[in-house]
PDBQT receptor file of N, H, CA, C and O in Angstrom, charges set to zero:
ATOM      1  N   MET A   1      10.717  58.766 -83.469  1.00  0.00    +0.000 N 
ATOM      2  CA  MET A   1       9.527  58.203 -84.104  1.00  0.00    +0.000 C 
ATOM      3  C   MET A   1       9.378  56.739 -83.748  1.00  0.00    +0.000 C 
ATOM      4  O   MET A   1       8.282  56.303 -83.394  1.00  0.00    +0.000 OA
ATOM      5  N   PHE A   2      10.454  55.966 -83.832  1.00  0.00    +0.000 N 
ATOM      6  H   PHE A   2      11.344  56.320 -84.119  1.00  0.00    +0.000 HD
ATOM      7  CA  PHE A   2      10.360  54.536 -83.584  1.00  0.00    +0.000 C 
ATOM      8  C   PHE A   2      10.330  54.205 -82.097  1.00  0.00    +0.000 C 
ATOM      9  O   PHE A   2      10.076  53.059 -81.726  1.00  0.00    +0.000 OA
ATOM     10  N   ASP A   3      10.586  55.192 -81.243  1.00  0.00    +0.000 N 
ATOM     11  H   ASP A   3      10.793  56.123 -81.545  1.00  0.00    +0.000 HD
ATOM     12  CA  ASP A   3      10.493  54.971 -79.807  1.00  0.00    +0.000 C 
ATOM     13  C   ASP A   3       9.047  54.729 -79.377  1.00  0.00    +0.000 C 
ATOM     14  O   ASP A   3       8.792  54.257 -78.270  1.00  0.00    +0.000 OA
ATOM     15  N   ASN A   4       8.117  55.052 -80.251  1.00  0.00    +0.000 N 
ATOM     16  H   ASN A   4       8.324  55.435 -81.151  1.00  0.00    +0.000 HD
ATOM     17  CA  ASN A   4       6.702  54.901 -79.937  1.00  0.00    +0.000 C 
ATOM     18  C   ASN A   4       6.169  53.523 -80.304  1.00  0.00    +0.000 C 
ATOM     19  O   ASN A   4       5.020  53.211 -79.995  1.00  0.00    +0.000 OA
ATOM     20  N   ILE A   5       6.972  52.700 -80.949  1.00  0.00    +0.000 N 
ATOM     21  H   ILE A   5       7.906  52.954 -81.200  1.00  0.00    +0.000 HD
ATOM     22  CA  ILE A   5       6.559  51.362 -81.351  1.00  0.00    +0.000 C 
ATOM     23  C   ILE A   5       7.383  50.353 -80.561  1.00  0.00    +0.000 C 
ATOM     24  O   ILE A   5       8.613  50.357 -80.617  1.00  0.00    +0.000 OA
ATOM     25  N   LEU A   6       6.690  49.489 -79.823  1.00  0.00    +0.000 N 
ATOM     26  H   LEU A   6       5.691  49.485 -79.777  1.00  0.00    +0.000 HD
ATOM     27  CA  LEU A   6       7.367  48.550 -78.934  1.00  0.00    +0.000 C 
ATOM     28  C   LEU A   6       7.118  47.098 -79.337  1.00  0.00    +0.000 C 
ATOM     29  O   LEU A   6       6.073  46.766 -79.895  1.00  0.00    +0.000 OA
ATOM     30  N   THR A   7       8.080  46.254 -79.049  1.00  0.00    +0.000 N 
ATOM     31  H   THR A   7       8.930  46.524 -78.596  1.00  0.00    +0.000 HD
ATOM     32  CA  THR A   7       7.887  44.810 -79.185  1.00  0.00    +0.000 C 
ATOM     33  C   THR A   7       7.143  44.322 -77.947  1.00  0.00    +0.000 C 
ATOM     34  O   THR A   7       6.918  45.091 -77.013  1.00  0.00    +0.000 OA
ATOM     35  N   VAL A   8       6.765  43.064 -77.939  1.00  0.00    +0.000 N 
ATOM     36  H   VAL A   8       6.948  42.439 -78.699  1.00  0.00    +0.000 HD
ATOM     37  CA  VAL A   8       6.104  42.490 -76.769  1.00  0.00    +0.000 C 
ATOM     38  C   VAL A   8       7.020  42.578 -75.549  1.00  0.00    +0.000 C 
ATOM     39  O   VAL A   8       6.565  42.914 -74.455  1.00  0.00    +0.000 OA
ATOM     40  N   ALA A   9       8.289  42.282 -75.730  1.00  0.00    +0.000 N 
ATOM     41  H   ALA A   9       8.658  42.009 -76.618  1.00  0.00    +0.000 HD
ATOM     42  CA  ALA A   9       9.240  42.338 -74.620  1.00  0.00    +0.000 C 
ATOM     43  C   ALA A   9       9.362  43.766 -74.075  1.00  0.00    +0.000 C 
ATOM     44  O   ALA A   9       9.379  43.965 -72.861  1.00  0.00    +0.000 OA
ATOM     45  N   GLN A  10       9.445  44.745 -74.957  1.00  0.00    +0.000 N 
ATOM     46  H   GLN A  10       9.430  44.583 -75.944  1.00  0.00    +0.000 HD
ATOM     47  CA  GLN A  10       9.555  46.133 -74.527  1.00  0.00    +0.000 C 
ATOM     48  C   GLN A  10       8.277  46.605 -73.840  1.00  0.00    +0.000 C 
ATOM     49  O   GLN A  10       8.330  47.333 -72.849  1.00  0.00    +0.000 OA
ATOM     50  N   ALA A  11       7.126  46.186 -74.374  1.00  0.00    +0.000 N 
ATOM     51  H   ALA A  11       7.083  45.595 -75.179  1.00  0.00    +0.000 HD
ATOM     52  CA  ALA A  11       5.844  46.546 -73.758  1.00  0.00    +0.000 C 
ATOM     53  C   ALA A  11       5.729  45.930 -72.364  1.00  0.00    +0.000 C 
ATOM     54  O   ALA A  11       5.240  46.572 -71.435  1.00  0.00    +0.000 OA
ATOM     55  N   ALA A  12       6.178  44.697 -72.225  1.00  0.00    +0.000 N 
ATOM     56  H   ALA A  12       6.576  44.175 -72.980  1.00  0.00    +0.000 HD
ATOM     57  CA  ALA A  12       6.145  44.031 -70.923  1.00  0.00    +0.000 C 
ATOM     58  C   ALA A  12       7.031  44.776 -69.926  1.00  0.00    +0.000 C 
ATOM     59  O   ALA A  12       6.653  44.959 -68.769  1.00  0.00    +0.000 OA
ATOM     60  N   GLU A  13       8.185  45.197 -70.371  1.00  0.00    +0.000 N 
ATOM     61  H   GLU A  13       8.492  45.049 -71.311  1.00  0.00    +0.000 HD
ATOM     62  CA  GLU A  13       9.091  45.952 -69.498  1.00  0.00    +0.000 C 
ATOM     63  C   GLU A  13       8.462  47.292 -69.113  1.00  0.00    +0.000 C 
ATOM     64  O   GLU A  13       8.549  47.709 -67.958  1.00  0.00    +0.000 OA
ATOM     65  N   TYR A  14       7.843  47.953 -70.058  1.00  0.00    +0.000 N 
ATOM     66  H   TYR A  14       7.772  47.614 -70.996  1.00  0.00    +0.000 HD
ATOM     67  CA  TYR A  14       7.183  49.243 -69.827  1.00  0.00    +0.000 C 
ATOM     68  C   TYR A  14       6.051  49.102 -68.807  1.00  0.00    +0.000 C 
ATOM     69  O   TYR A  14       5.871  49.961 -67.944  1.00  0.00    +0.000 OA
ATOM     70  N   LEU A  15       5.285  47.998 -68.918  1.00  0.00    +0.000 N 
ATOM     71  H   LEU A  15       5.431  47.300 -69.619  1.00  0.00    +0.000 HD
ATOM     72  CA  LEU A  15       4.164  47.755 -68.008  1.00  0.00    +0.000 C 
ATOM     73  C   LEU A  15       4.576  47.064 -66.709  1.00  0.00    +0.000 C 
ATOM     74  O   LEU A  15       3.776  46.959 -65.780  1.00  0.00    +0.000 OA
ATOM     75  N   LYS A  16       5.814  46.597 -66.645  1.00  0.00    +0.000 N 
ATOM     76  H   LYS A  16       6.464  46.682 -67.401  1.00  0.00    +0.000 HD
ATOM     77  CA  LYS A  16       6.327  45.860 -65.482  1.00  0.00    +0.000 C 
ATOM     78  C   LYS A  16       5.543  44.559 -65.259  1.00  0.00    +0.000 C 
ATOM     79  O   LYS A  16       5.173  44.219 -64.136  1.00  0.00    +0.000 OA
ATOM     80  N   VAL A  17       5.305  43.848 -66.363  1.00  0.00    +0.000 N 
ATOM     81  H   VAL A  17       5.606  44.125 -67.276  1.00  0.00    +0.000 HD
ATOM     82  CA  VAL A  17       4.641  42.541 -66.336  1.00  0.00    +0.000 C 
ATOM     83  C   VAL A  17       5.449  41.588 -67.212  1.00  0.00    +0.000 C 
ATOM     84  O   VAL A  17       6.407  42.005 -67.863  1.00  0.00    +0.000 OA
ATOM     85  N   CYS A  18       5.072  40.323 -67.232  1.00  0.00    +0.000 N 
ATOM     86  H   CYS A  18       4.294  39.984 -66.703  1.00  0.00    +0.000 HD
ATOM     87  CA  CYS A  18       5.775  39.374 -68.092  1.00  0.00    +0.000 C 
ATOM     88  C   CYS A  18       5.219  39.435 -69.519  1.00  0.00    +0.000 C 
ATOM     89  O   CYS A  18       4.124  39.946 -69.755  1.00  0.00    +0.000 OA
ATOM     90  N   GLU A  19       5.991  38.908 -70.448  1.00  0.00    +0.000 N 
ATOM     91  H   GLU A  19       6.880  38.493 -70.257  1.00  0.00    +0.000 HD
ATOM     92  CA  GLU A  19       5.593  38.924 -71.857  1.00  0.00    +0.000 C 
ATOM     93  C   GLU A  19       4.294  38.157 -72.078  1.00  0.00    +0.000 C 
ATOM     94  O   GLU A  19       3.488  38.525 -72.932  1.00  0.00    +0.000 OA
ATOM     95  N   LYS A  20       4.095  37.100 -71.314  1.00  0.00    +0.000 N 
ATOM     96  H   LYS A  20       4.750  36.800 -70.621  1.00  0.00    +0.000 HD
ATOM     97  CA  LYS A  20       2.885  36.286 -71.447  1.00  0.00    +0.000 C 
ATOM     98  C   LYS A  20       1.635  37.128 -71.158  1.00  0.00    +0.000 C 
ATOM     99  O   LYS A  20       0.604  36.958 -71.810  1.00  0.00    +0.000 OA
ATOM    100  N   THR A  21       1.730  38.021 -70.192  1.00  0.00    +0.000 N 
ATOM    101  H   THR A  21       2.567  38.159 -69.662  1.00  0.00    +0.000 HD
ATOM    102  CA  THR A  21       0.605  38.895 -69.864  1.00  0.00    +0.000 C 
ATOM    103  C   THR A  21       0.278  39.811 -71.036  1.00  0.00    +0.000 C 
ATOM    104  O   THR A  21      -0.893  40.010 -71.362  1.00  0.00    +0.000 OA
ATOM    105  N   VAL A  22       1.297  40.364 -71.667  1.00  0.00    +0.000 N 
ATOM    106  H   VAL A  22       2.248  40.202 -71.403  1.00  0.00    +0.000 HD
ATOM    107  CA  VAL A  22       1.081  41.240 -72.822  1.00  0.00    +0.000 C 
ATOM    108  C   VAL A  22       0.428  40.450 -73.952  1.00  0.00    +0.000 C 
ATOM    109  O   VAL A  22      -0.499  40.940 -74.597  1.00  0.00    +0.000 OA
ATOM    110  N   ARG A  23       0.904  39.240 -74.194  1.00  0.00    +0.000 N 
ATOM    111  H   ARG A  23       1.657  38.842 -73.670  1.00  0.00    +0.000 HD
ATOM    112  CA  ARG A  23       0.313  38.404 -75.250  1.00  0.00    +0.000 C 
ATOM    113  C   ARG A  23      -1.139  38.074 -74.948  1.00  0.00    +0.000 C 
ATOM    114  O   ARG A  23      -1.965  38.036 -75.860  1.00  0.00    +0.000 OA
ATOM    115  N   ARG A  24      -1.462  37.834 -73.687  1.00  0.00    +0.000 N 
ATOM    116  H   ARG A  24      -0.791  37.864 -72.946  1.00  0.00    +0.000 HD
ATOM    117  CA  ARG A  24      -2.859  37.566 -73.298  1.00  0.00    +0.000 C 
ATOM    118  C   ARG A  24      -3.741  38.791 -73.548  1.00  0.00    +0.000 C 
ATOM    119  O   ARG A  24      -4.851  38.665 -74.064  1.00  0.00    +0.000 OA
ATOM    120  N   LEU A  25      -3.249  39.965 -73.186  1.00  0.00    +0.000 N 
ATOM    121  H   LEU A  25      -2.347  40.067 -72.767  1.00  0.00    +0.000 HD
ATOM    122  CA  LEU A  25      -4.017  41.190 -73.417  1.00  0.00    +0.000 C 
ATOM    123  C   LEU A  25      -4.261  41.403 -74.907  1.00  0.00    +0.000 C 
ATOM    124  O   LEU A  25      -5.341  41.844 -75.301  1.00  0.00    +0.000 OA
ATOM    125  N   ILE A  26      -3.283  41.097 -75.722  1.00  0.00    +0.000 N 
ATOM    126  H   ILE A  26      -2.406  40.739 -75.402  1.00  0.00    +0.000 HD
ATOM    127  CA  ILE A  26      -3.444  41.210 -77.177  1.00  0.00    +0.000 C 
ATOM    128  C   ILE A  26      -4.466  40.188 -77.667  1.00  0.00    +0.000 C 
ATOM    129  O   ILE A  26      -5.342  40.520 -78.465  1.00  0.00    +0.000 OA
ATOM    130  N   ALA A  27      -4.360  38.955 -77.197  1.00  0.00    +0.000 N 
ATOM    131  H   ALA A  27      -3.648  38.685 -76.548  1.00  0.00    +0.000 HD
ATOM    132  CA  ALA A  27      -5.276  37.894 -77.628  1.00  0.00    +0.000 C 
ATOM    133  C   ALA A  27      -6.722  38.203 -77.237  1.00  0.00    +0.000 C 
ATOM    134  O   ALA A  27      -7.651  37.892 -77.982  1.00  0.00    +0.000 OA
ATOM    135  N   LYS A  28      -6.906  38.818 -76.060  1.00  0.00    +0.000 N 
ATOM    136  H   LYS A  28      -6.151  39.071 -75.455  1.00  0.00    +0.000 HD
ATOM    137  CA  LYS A  28      -8.254  39.175 -75.603  1.00  0.00    +0.000 C 
ATOM    138  C   LYS A  28      -8.716  40.508 -76.199  1.00  0.00    +0.000 C 
ATOM    139  O   LYS A  28      -9.800  40.996 -75.881  1.00  0.00    +0.000 OA
ATOM    140  N   GLN A  29      -7.897  41.077 -77.048  1.00  0.00    +0.000 N 
ATOM    141  H   GLN A  29      -7.016  40.680 -77.306  1.00  0.00    +0.000 HD
ATOM    142  CA  GLN A  29      -8.152  42.357 -77.716  1.00  0.00    +0.000 C 
ATOM    143  C   GLN A  29      -8.377  43.488 -76.718  1.00  0.00    +0.000 C 
ATOM    144  O   GLN A  29      -9.126  44.426 -76.992  1.00  0.00    +0.000 OA
ATOM    145  N   GLU A  30      -7.730  43.396 -75.572  1.00  0.00    +0.000 N 
ATOM    146  H   GLU A  30      -7.121  42.634 -75.350  1.00  0.00    +0.000 HD
ATOM    147  CA  GLU A  30      -7.776  44.470 -74.593  1.00  0.00    +0.000 C 
ATOM    148  C   GLU A  30      -6.669  45.485 -74.852  1.00  0.00    +0.000 C 
ATOM    149  O   GLU A  30      -6.760  46.640 -74.435  1.00  0.00    +0.000 OA
ATOM    150  N   LEU A  31      -5.627  45.041 -75.542  1.00  0.00    +0.000 N 
ATOM    151  H   LEU A  31      -5.554  44.103 -75.881  1.00  0.00    +0.000 HD
ATOM    152  CA  LEU A  31      -4.516  45.902 -75.903  1.00  0.00    +0.000 C 
ATOM    153  C   LEU A  31      -4.345  45.841 -77.421  1.00  0.00    +0.000 C 
ATOM    154  O   LEU A  31      -4.130  44.772 -77.993  1.00  0.00    +0.000 OA
ATOM    155  N   ALA A  32      -4.443  46.992 -78.052  1.00  0.00    +0.000 N 
ATOM    156  H   ALA A  32      -4.618  47.860 -77.588  1.00  0.00    +0.000 HD
ATOM    157  CA  ALA A  32      -4.308  47.062 -79.512  1.00  0.00    +0.000 C 
ATOM    158  C   ALA A  32      -2.867  46.773 -79.922  1.00  0.00    +0.000 C 
ATOM    159  O   ALA A  32      -1.921  47.257 -79.301  1.00  0.00    +0.000 OA
ATOM    160  N   ALA A  33      -2.719  45.981 -80.969  1.00  0.00    +0.000 N 
ATOM    161  H   ALA A  33      -3.487  45.588 -81.473  1.00  0.00    +0.000 HD
ATOM    162  CA  ALA A  33      -1.392  45.633 -81.480  1.00  0.00    +0.000 C 
ATOM    163  C   ALA A  33      -1.507  45.279 -82.956  1.00  0.00    +0.000 C 
ATOM    164  O   ALA A  33      -2.586  44.964 -83.458  1.00  0.00    +0.000 OA
ATOM    165  N   SER A  34      -0.374  45.339 -83.632  1.00  0.00    +0.000 N 
ATOM    166  H   SER A  34       0.503  45.595 -83.224  1.00  0.00    +0.000 HD
ATOM    167  CA  SER A  34      -0.315  44.993 -85.047  1.00  0.00    +0.000 C 
ATOM    168  C   SER A  34       0.656  43.851 -85.241  1.00  0.00    +0.000 C 
ATOM    169  O   SER A  34       1.732  43.830 -84.645  1.00  0.00    +0.000 OA
ATOM    170  N   LYS A  35       0.275  42.905 -86.074  1.00  0.00    +0.000 N 
ATOM    171  H   LYS A  35      -0.600  42.922 -86.559  1.00  0.00    +0.000 HD
ATOM    172  CA  LYS A  35       1.143  41.775 -86.384  1.00  0.00    +0.000 C 
ATOM    173  C   LYS A  35       2.039  42.162 -87.549  1.00  0.00    +0.000 C 
ATOM    174  O   LYS A  35       1.554  42.546 -88.613  1.00  0.00    +0.000 OA
ATOM    175  N   VAL A  36       3.343  42.060 -87.347  1.00  0.00    +0.000 N 
ATOM    176  H   VAL A  36       3.737  41.747 -86.482  1.00  0.00    +0.000 HD
ATOM    177  CA  VAL A  36       4.326  42.340 -88.385  1.00  0.00    +0.000 C 
ATOM    178  C   VAL A  36       5.131  41.063 -88.553  1.00  0.00    +0.000 C 
ATOM    179  O   VAL A  36       5.969  40.723 -87.718  1.00  0.00    +0.000 OA
ATOM    180  N   GLY A  37       4.860  40.360 -89.649  1.00  0.00    +0.000 N 
ATOM    181  H   GLY A  37       4.179  40.636 -90.327  1.00  0.00    +0.000 HD
ATOM    182  CA  GLY A  37       5.472  39.042 -89.816  1.00  0.00    +0.000 C 
ATOM    183  C   GLY A  37       4.934  38.117 -88.746  1.00  0.00    +0.000 C 
ATOM    184  O   GLY A  37       3.723  37.916 -88.654  1.00  0.00    +0.000 OA
ATOM    185  N   LYS A  38       5.808  37.552 -87.939  1.00  0.00    +0.000 N 
ATOM    186  H   LYS A  38       6.792  37.715 -88.014  1.00  0.00    +0.000 HD
ATOM    187  CA  LYS A  38       5.383  36.675 -86.846  1.00  0.00    +0.000 C 
ATOM    188  C   LYS A  38       5.405  37.383 -85.499  1.00  0.00    +0.000 C 
ATOM    189  O   LYS A  38       5.126  36.770 -84.468  1.00  0.00    +0.000 OA
ATOM    190  N   SER A  39       5.737  38.671 -85.503  1.00  0.00    +0.000 N 
ATOM    191  H   SER A  39       5.964  39.169 -86.340  1.00  0.00    +0.000 HD
ATOM    192  CA  SER A  39       5.888  39.421 -84.258  1.00  0.00    +0.000 C 
ATOM    193  C   SER A  39       4.790  40.458 -84.095  1.00  0.00    +0.000 C 
ATOM    194  O   SER A  39       4.215  40.940 -85.071  1.00  0.00    +0.000 OA
ATOM    195  N   TRP A  40       4.511  40.789 -82.843  1.00  0.00    +0.000 N 
ATOM    196  H   TRP A  40       4.978  40.397 -82.050  1.00  0.00    +0.000 HD
ATOM    197  CA  TRP A  40       3.555  41.837 -82.528  1.00  0.00    +0.000 C 
ATOM    198  C   TRP A  40       4.291  43.141 -82.282  1.00  0.00    +0.000 C 
ATOM    199  O   TRP A  40       5.403  43.149 -81.754  1.00  0.00    +0.000 OA
ATOM    200  N   ARG A  41       3.660  44.246 -82.669  1.00  0.00    +0.000 N 
ATOM    201  H   ARG A  41       2.757  44.240 -83.098  1.00  0.00    +0.000 HD
ATOM    202  CA  ARG A  41       4.170  45.585 -82.381  1.00  0.00    +0.000 C 
ATOM    203  C   ARG A  41       3.037  46.376 -81.733  1.00  0.00    +0.000 C 
ATOM    204  O   ARG A  41       1.891  46.336 -82.181  1.00  0.00    +0.000 OA
ATOM    205  N   ILE A  42       3.387  47.089 -80.675  1.00  0.00    +0.000 N 
ATOM    206  H   ILE A  42       4.318  47.121 -80.312  1.00  0.00    +0.000 HD
ATOM    207  CA  ILE A  42       2.399  47.836 -79.901  1.00  0.00    +0.000 C 
ATOM    208  C   ILE A  42       2.833  49.295 -79.847  1.00  0.00    +0.000 C 
ATOM    209  O   ILE A  42       3.989  49.595 -79.550  1.00  0.00    +0.000 OA
ATOM    210  N   GLN A  43       1.915  50.185 -80.131  1.00  0.00    +0.000 N 
ATOM    211  H   GLN A  43       0.975  49.940 -80.372  1.00  0.00    +0.000 HD
ATOM    212  CA  GLN A  43       2.218  51.602 -80.031  1.00  0.00    +0.000 C 
ATOM    213  C   GLN A  43       2.109  52.023 -78.562  1.00  0.00    +0.000 C 
ATOM    214  O   GLN A  43       1.197  51.599 -77.852  1.00  0.00    +0.000 OA
ATOM    215  N   LYS A  44       3.035  52.847 -78.124  1.00  0.00    +0.000 N 
ATOM    216  H   LYS A  44       3.776  53.191 -78.701  1.00  0.00    +0.000 HD
ATOM    217  CA  LYS A  44       3.046  53.308 -76.735  1.00  0.00    +0.000 C 
ATOM    218  C   LYS A  44       1.748  54.022 -76.376  1.00  0.00    +0.000 C 
ATOM    219  O   LYS A  44       1.271  53.914 -75.246  1.00  0.00    +0.000 OA
ATOM    220  N   ILE A  45       1.183  54.740 -77.321  1.00  0.00    +0.000 N 
ATOM    221  H   ILE A  45       1.570  54.827 -78.238  1.00  0.00    +0.000 HD
ATOM    222  CA  ILE A  45      -0.070  55.454 -77.077  1.00  0.00    +0.000 C 
ATOM    223  C   ILE A  45      -1.206  54.469 -76.754  1.00  0.00    +0.000 C 
ATOM    224  O   ILE A  45      -2.094  54.783 -75.962  1.00  0.00    +0.000 OA
ATOM    225  N   ASP A  46      -1.172  53.279 -77.368  1.00  0.00    +0.000 N 
ATOM    226  H   ASP A  46      -0.450  53.024 -78.012  1.00  0.00    +0.000 HD
ATOM    227  CA  ASP A  46      -2.195  52.271 -77.088  1.00  0.00    +0.000 C 
ATOM    228  C   ASP A  46      -2.015  51.673 -75.691  1.00  0.00    +0.000 C 
ATOM    229  O   ASP A  46      -2.995  51.322 -75.034  1.00  0.00    +0.000 OA
ATOM    230  N   ILE A  47      -0.778  51.559 -75.244  1.00  0.00    +0.000 N 
ATOM    231  H   ILE A  47       0.018  51.845 -75.778  1.00  0.00    +0.000 HD
ATOM    232  CA  ILE A  47      -0.533  51.084 -73.872  1.00  0.00    +0.000 C 
ATOM    233  C   ILE A  47      -1.038  52.122 -72.881  1.00  0.00    +0.000 C 
ATOM    234  O   ILE A  47      -1.685  51.775 -71.893  1.00  0.00    +0.000 OA
ATOM    235  N   ASP A  48      -0.750  53.383 -73.138  1.00  0.00    +0.000 N 
ATOM    236  H   ASP A  48      -0.225  53.665 -73.941  1.00  0.00    +0.000 HD
ATOM    237  CA  ASP A  48      -1.208  54.449 -72.245  1.00  0.00    +0.000 C 
ATOM    238  C   ASP A  48      -2.737  54.526 -72.227  1.00  0.00    +0.000 C 
ATOM    239  O   ASP A  48      -3.340  54.780 -71.184  1.00  0.00    +0.000 OA
ATOM    240  N   LYS A  49      -3.351  54.307 -73.375  1.00  0.00    +0.000 N 
ATOM    241  H   LYS A  49      -2.862  54.101 -74.222  1.00  0.00    +0.000 HD
ATOM    242  CA  LYS A  49      -4.818  54.290 -73.455  1.00  0.00    +0.000 C 
ATOM    243  C   LYS A  49      -5.373  53.126 -72.634  1.00  0.00    +0.000 C 
ATOM    244  O   LYS A  49      -6.336  53.295 -71.888  1.00  0.00    +0.000 OA
ATOM    245  N   TYR A  50      -4.768  51.951 -72.771  1.00  0.00    +0.000 N 
ATOM    246  H   TYR A  50      -3.985  51.813 -73.378  1.00  0.00    +0.000 HD
ATOM    247  CA  TYR A  50      -5.188  50.784 -71.993  1.00  0.00    +0.000 C 
ATOM    248  C   TYR A  50      -5.086  51.076 -70.498  1.00  0.00    +0.000 C 
ATOM    249  O   TYR A  50      -6.001  50.756 -69.738  1.00  0.00    +0.000 OA
ATOM    250  N   LEU A  51      -3.979  51.681 -70.075  1.00  0.00    +0.000 N 
ATOM    251  H   LEU A  51      -3.236  51.941 -70.692  1.00  0.00    +0.000 HD
ATOM    252  CA  LEU A  51      -3.790  51.995 -68.657  1.00  0.00    +0.000 C 
ATOM    253  C   LEU A  51      -4.835  52.985 -68.156  1.00  0.00    +0.000 C 
ATOM    254  O   LEU A  51      -5.357  52.825 -67.052  1.00  0.00    +0.000 OA
ATOM    255  N   SER A  52      -5.143  53.991 -68.940  1.00  0.00    +0.000 N 
ATOM    256  H   SER A  52      -4.719  54.121 -69.836  1.00  0.00    +0.000 HD
ATOM    257  CA  SER A  52      -6.126  54.986 -68.500  1.00  0.00    +0.000 C 
ATOM    258  C   SER A  52      -7.538  54.410 -68.461  1.00  0.00    +0.000 C 
ATOM    259  O   SER A  52      -8.342  54.798 -67.614  1.00  0.00    +0.000 OA
ATOM    260  N   GLU A  53      -7.843  53.488 -69.371  1.00  0.00    +0.000 N 
ATOM    261  H   GLU A  53      -7.190  53.173 -70.060  1.00  0.00    +0.000 HD
ATOM    262  CA  GLU A  53      -9.179  52.885 -69.402  1.00  0.00    +0.000 C 
ATOM    263  C   GLU A  53      -9.396  51.870 -68.283  1.00  0.00    +0.000 C 
ATOM    264  O   GLU A  53     -10.530  51.629 -67.867  1.00  0.00    +0.000 OA
ATOM    265  N   THR A  54      -8.316  51.282 -67.802  1.00  0.00    +0.000 N 
ATOM    266  H   THR A  54      -7.395  51.477 -68.140  1.00  0.00    +0.000 HD
ATOM    267  CA  THR A  54      -8.450  50.254 -66.775  1.00  0.00    +0.000 C 
ATOM    268  C   THR A  54      -8.135  50.782 -65.376  1.00  0.00    +0.000 C 
ATOM    269  O   THR A  54      -8.128  50.019 -64.410  1.00  0.00    +0.000 OA
ATOM    270  N   ARG A  55      -7.880  52.058 -65.270  1.00  0.00    +0.000 N 
ATOM    271  H   ARG A  55      -7.886  52.678 -66.055  1.00  0.00    +0.000 HD
ATOM    272  CA  ARG A  55      -7.561  52.683 -63.975  1.00  0.00    +0.000 C 
ATOM    273  C   ARG A  55      -8.765  52.597 -63.048  1.00  0.00    +0.000 C 
ATOM    274  O   ARG A  55      -9.900  52.815 -63.474  1.00  0.00    +0.000 OA
ATOM    275  N   ASN A  56      -8.517  52.280 -61.781  1.00  0.00    +0.000 N 
ATOM    276  H   ASN A  56      -7.595  52.103 -61.435  1.00  0.00    +0.000 HD
ATOM    277  CA  ASN A  56      -9.583  52.272 -60.794  1.00  0.00    +0.000 C 
ATOM    278  C   ASN A  56     -10.158  53.673 -60.664  1.00  0.00    +0.000 C 
ATOM    279  O   ASN A  56      -9.436  54.669 -60.600  1.00  0.00    +0.000 OA
ATOM    280  N   LYS A  57     -11.455  53.710 -60.628  1.00  0.00    +0.000 N 
ATOM    281  H   LYS A  57     -12.041  52.901 -60.679  1.00  0.00    +0.000 HD
ATOM    282  CA  LYS A  57     -12.115  55.006 -60.489  1.00  0.00    +0.000 C 
ATOM    283  C   LYS A  57     -12.561  55.168 -59.035  1.00  0.00    +0.000 C 
ATOM    284  O   LYS A  57     -13.204  54.285 -58.466  1.00  0.00    +0.000 OA
ATOM    285  N   GLN A  58     -12.209  56.301 -58.453  1.00  0.00    +0.000 N 
ATOM    286  H   GLN A  58     -11.687  57.018 -58.915  1.00  0.00    +0.000 HD
ATOM    287  CA  GLN A  58     -12.615  56.579 -57.082  1.00  0.00    +0.000 C 
ATOM    288  C   GLN A  58     -13.862  57.451 -57.089  1.00  0.00    +0.000 C 
ATOM    289  O   GLN A  58     -13.992  58.381 -57.885  1.00  0.00    +0.000 OA
ATOM    290  N   ILE A  59     -14.755  57.130 -56.199  1.00  0.00    +0.000 N 
ATOM    291  H   ILE A  59     -14.649  56.375 -55.552  1.00  0.00    +0.000 HD
ATOM    292  CA  ILE A  59     -16.030  57.876 -56.130  1.00  0.00    +0.000 C 
ATOM    293  C   ILE A  59     -15.923  58.992 -55.111  1.00  0.00    +0.000 C 
ATOM    294  O   ILE A  59     -16.884  59.733 -54.903  1.00  0.00    +0.000 OA
TER     295      ILE A  59
């Protein structure tokens, strides 16, 4: 159950980007996240949704 909830560091590792990129996506509201105390938590399903929505479309 908890494997589906990631920290910013874990999300960055999952996406193969730096933590700053994940924080920018959250700030621009391109990636859904929840604030828990002073930390962000991201559901894996929201990362997968972000990836599918931003995928290049071939004609």
